[in-house]
Every structure is written in structure tokens, then in C-alpha cells.
C-alpha positions as CSV (number, residue, x, y, z in Angstrom):
1,M,-17.7,1.0,-32.6
2,K,-21.0,-1.0,-32.7
3,R,-22.1,1.0,-35.6
4,L,-18.8,0.1,-37.6
5,L,-19.3,-3.6,-36.7
6,I,-23.0,-3.7,-37.7
7,A,-22.0,-1.9,-41.1
8,L,-19.3,-4.5,-41.6
9,A,-21.7,-7.3,-40.9
10,I,-24.3,-6.0,-43.2
11,A,-21.7,-5.4,-46.1
12,A,-20.1,-8.9,-45.5
13,G,-23.6,-10.4,-45.3
14,A,-24.6,-8.7,-48.7
15,A,-21.4,-9.9,-50.2
16,L,-22.0,-13.3,-49.2
17,A,-25.5,-13.3,-50.5
18,Q,-24.1,-11.9,-53.9
19,E,-21.5,-14.8,-53.9
20,H,-23.9,-17.4,-53.1
21,G,-26.7,-16.0,-55.7
22,A,-23.9,-15.8,-58.1
23,A,-22.6,-19.1,-57.4
24,G,-25.9,-20.8,-58.6
25,A,-25.4,-18.6,-61.8
26,A,-21.7,-19.0,-61.9
27,A,-22.1,-22.7,-62.1
28,G,-24.1,-22.6,-65.2
29,Q,-21.8,-20.1,-66.6
30,A,-18.7,-21.9,-65.7
31,A,-18.8,-23.8,-68.8
32,H,-19.3,-20.5,-70.7
33,A,-16.7,-18.6,-68.9
34,E,-14.2,-21.2,-69.7
35,E,-14.8,-21.0,-73.2
36,H,-15.3,-16.9,-73.4
37,G,-13.9,-15.5,-70.0
38,D,-16.3,-14.4,-67.1
39,P,-18.6,-11.7,-68.6
40,L,-19.6,-10.6,-65.0
41,I,-15.9,-9.9,-63.8
42,W,-16.4,-6.2,-64.4
43,W,-19.6,-6.2,-62.3
44,K,-17.8,-8.2,-59.5
45,W,-14.8,-5.9,-59.6
46,A,-17.2,-2.8,-59.4
47,N,-18.9,-4.5,-56.4
48,F,-15.8,-5.4,-54.7
49,A,-14.7,-1.6,-55.3
50,I,-17.9,-0.3,-54.0
51,L,-17.7,-2.7,-51.0
52,M,-14.2,-1.4,-50.3
53,V,-15.0,2.2,-50.6
54,G,-18.2,1.9,-48.3
55,L,-15.9,-0.1,-45.7
56,G,-13.2,2.5,-46.1
57,Y,-15.5,5.3,-45.6
58,L,-16.9,3.5,-42.5
59,V,-13.5,2.8,-41.1
60,N,-12.3,6.3,-41.8
61,K,-15.2,7.9,-40.3
62,N,-15.8,5.7,-37.1
63,L,-12.2,4.3,-36.3
64,P,-10.4,7.7,-35.7
65,P,-12.5,9.1,-33.0
66,F,-12.8,5.5,-31.7
67,F,-8.9,5.4,-31.5
68,H,-8.8,9.1,-30.3
69,A,-11.2,8.4,-27.5
70,R,-9.3,5.0,-26.7
71,T,-6.1,7.0,-26.7
72,Q,-7.6,9.8,-24.4
73,E,-9.0,6.8,-22.0
74,I,-5.5,5.3,-21.8
75,R,-3.8,8.7,-21.6
76,K,-6.2,9.4,-18.4
77,G,-5.7,5.9,-17.1
78,I,-1.9,6.3,-17.2
79,A,-2.2,9.8,-15.7
80,D,-4.5,8.7,-12.8
81,A,-2.2,5.5,-12.4
82,A,0.8,8.2,-12.2
83,R,-1.3,10.3,-9.7
84,I,-2.2,7.1,-7.6
85,K,1.4,6.0,-7.7
86,S,2.7,9.5,-6.5
87,E,0.0,9.4,-3.7
88,A,1.0,6.1,-2.7
89,D,4.7,6.9,-2.8
90,A,4.0,9.8,-0.6
91,K,2.0,7.7,1.9
92,A,4.9,5.3,1.8
93,A,7.4,8.0,2.5
94,E,5.1,9.3,5.5
95,M,4.8,5.9,6.7
96,D,8.5,5.3,6.6
97,A,9.1,8.8,8.5
98,R,6.6,7.7,11.0
99,M,8.3,4.5,11.6
100,A,11.6,6.1,11.9
101,R,9.9,8.7,14.3
102,L,8.0,5.8,16.1
103,S,11.6,4.1,16.9
104,A,12.9,7.4,18.3
105,D,9.6,8.2,20.1
106,I,9.9,4.6,21.8
107,D,13.2,5.2,22.7
108,A,12.3,8.6,24.2
109,L,9.5,7.1,26.2
110,R,11.7,4.4,27.6
111,A,14.2,6.9,28.5
112,E,11.4,9.0,30.2
113,A,10.0,5.8,31.9
114,K,13.5,5.2,33.3
115,Q,14.0,8.7,34.5
116,Q,10.4,8.5,36.0
117,I,11.2,5.2,37.8
118,A,14.5,6.4,39.0
119,A,13.0,9.8,40.3
120,E,10.2,7.6,42.0
121,G,12.6,5.4,43.4
122,E,14.8,8.6,44.8
123,R,11.5,9.9,46.2
124,M,10.5,6.6,47.9
125,Q,14.0,6.3,49.5
126,A,14.0,10.1,50.6
127,E,10.4,9.3,52.1
128,T,11.5,6.2,53.8
129,R,14.6,7.9,55.3
130,Q,12.1,10.7,56.6
131,L,9.8,8.1,58.1
132,I,12.8,6.3,59.6
133,E,14.2,9.7,61.3
134,K,10.9,10.4,62.5
135,I,10.3,7.0,63.9
136,H,13.9,7.1,65.3
137,S,13.1,10.5,66.9
138,A,9.7,9.5,68.3
139,A,11.7,6.5,69.8
140,E,14.3,8.7,71.3
141,Q,11.8,11.1,72.7
142,E,9.7,8.3,74.1
143,I,12.6,6.6,75.6
144,A,13.9,10.2,77.0
145,A,10.3,10.6,78.5
146,L,10.4,7.0,79.8
147,T,13.7,7.6,81.3
148,R,12.8,11.0,83.2
149,A,9.3,9.2,84.3
150,A,11.5,6.5,85.7
151,R,14.0,8.7,87.4
152,M,11.0,10.9,88.7
153,E,9.6,7.7,90.1
154,L,12.8,6.5,91.4
155,R,13.4,9.7,93.2
156,A,10.1,9.6,94.5
157,H,10.5,6.1,95.7
158,A,14.0,6.8,97.1
159,A,12.5,10.2,98.9
160,G,9.7,7.9,100.3
161,L,12.2,5.2,101.3
162,A,14.4,8.1,102.8
163,I,11.3,9.5,104.9
164,E,10.5,6.1,106.0
165,L,13.9,5.5,107.2
166,A,14.3,8.9,108.6
167,G,10.8,8.4,110.5
168,Q,12.1,5.0,111.7
169,R,15.2,6.6,112.9
170,L,13.7,9.5,114.7
171,R,11.1,7.2,116.2
172,G,13.9,5.2,117.7
173,A,16.1,8.2,118.6
174,I,13.3,10.3,120.2
175,T,12.6,10.0,123.6
176,P,10.2,12.0,125.7
177,E,13.2,14.0,126.7
178,T,14.5,14.8,123.3
179,Q,10.8,15.5,122.2
180,G,10.6,18.2,124.7
181,V,14.0,19.7,123.6
182,L,12.7,19.7,120.1
183,V,9.4,21.1,120.9
184,D,11.3,24.1,123.0
185,R,13.4,24.8,120.1
186,F,10.7,24.9,117.4
187,V,8.7,27.3,119.7
188,G,11.9,29.2,120.1
189,S,12.3,29.5,116.3
190,L,8.6,30.6,116.0
191,E,9.0,33.2,118.7
192,R,12.2,34.6,117.0
193,A,10.5,34.7,113.5
194,R,7.7,36.8,115.2
195,L,10.0,39.2,116.7
196,Q,11.9,39.8,113.4
197,N,8.6,40.6,111.7
């Protein structure tokens, strides 16, 4: 393309130089040409024809490869653009699919979280019930133990009081005469027990 432009510039420069050079001569010959016609007209037409043939040659030589290369570049650009567009469409479709799945995944995660929260709530309620039952059972056992201890203490106290009361009655009821009778009875029961053995 650069060669073509350079060749065109040279050819145009040569044509302009000829015209300017010929312009000075043509001014003098203008009067003569008006009378007899332009004697250099055939040379001008020959020069124009050579210039056109040269330009045509340069154009035919350089423009088809240039246009062919440019056409190939445009086709390659179109093919690349089509490939990039198809890749972009594929990525957009993939992103749309991901977005659709994302909504479903979020719903699934929410449902799973609700299930886990419900399961955790049930587990905590079960643990709380078990803990309450253990506390209740321990309280019942402690109450029963305290009740037994209180009964035993009450019995011991009642026995102590009964013994003390019996001792007081015996002291008041035992006289030296009854004391001798009791001792005799006791000694008699010991002798009987010895004889039986």
C-alpha cells in the first residue's frame, strides 16, 4: 500500500512538473495554438496514456493483494468476533444457570438450616426434660432420705423418751421390796436357762 501511494505521488509529481514546464511554453505557444491547433497535443495524450497505464499497472499489481489481505483480516476479525460472542454467550448461559441454581441452593440451605434449628431445638428440649427429670428424681431421693433420717431420728428420740419415761416410772415404782422380787426372778430365769443347756 505504501509503494502504491509513493508511486502515485511520483507520477502525480511528474505530471505536475510537466504541466508547469509545459505551462511556460504553452503560454508562448498559446497564440500559435489558437491559430494552428496544439502541435503537442499528441504528446500530451501519449504522456497521459503512459501515466494511466503505469497507474493501472500499479493498481492492478498492488490493490488486489491489499484488498485480499484486508478481506482476510476482516473475515478473521468476524470469525474471532463470532468465536468471542459464542464464548460470551456460553459464559452468560453458564452464569444464568448458576444464578438459577444459586436460588435453588439458597432455598436448600435455608431448608436445611431450618431443619437443623428444629432438630437442635428438639435436642435441647429433650436434654432439658432429662435434666428436669434427673433434678426431680434427685429431689425425690433426697426428700425420701431426709424423711427416713427424720423418722429414724424421731424413733430414736421417741425411744429415748420412752426409756427415760420408763426409767422414771420404774424408779418411782421400785421399792426395796419389789427390787428383791425382781432380782429373785432374774436369778431364777438364769438358773432355768442354765439347766436347759
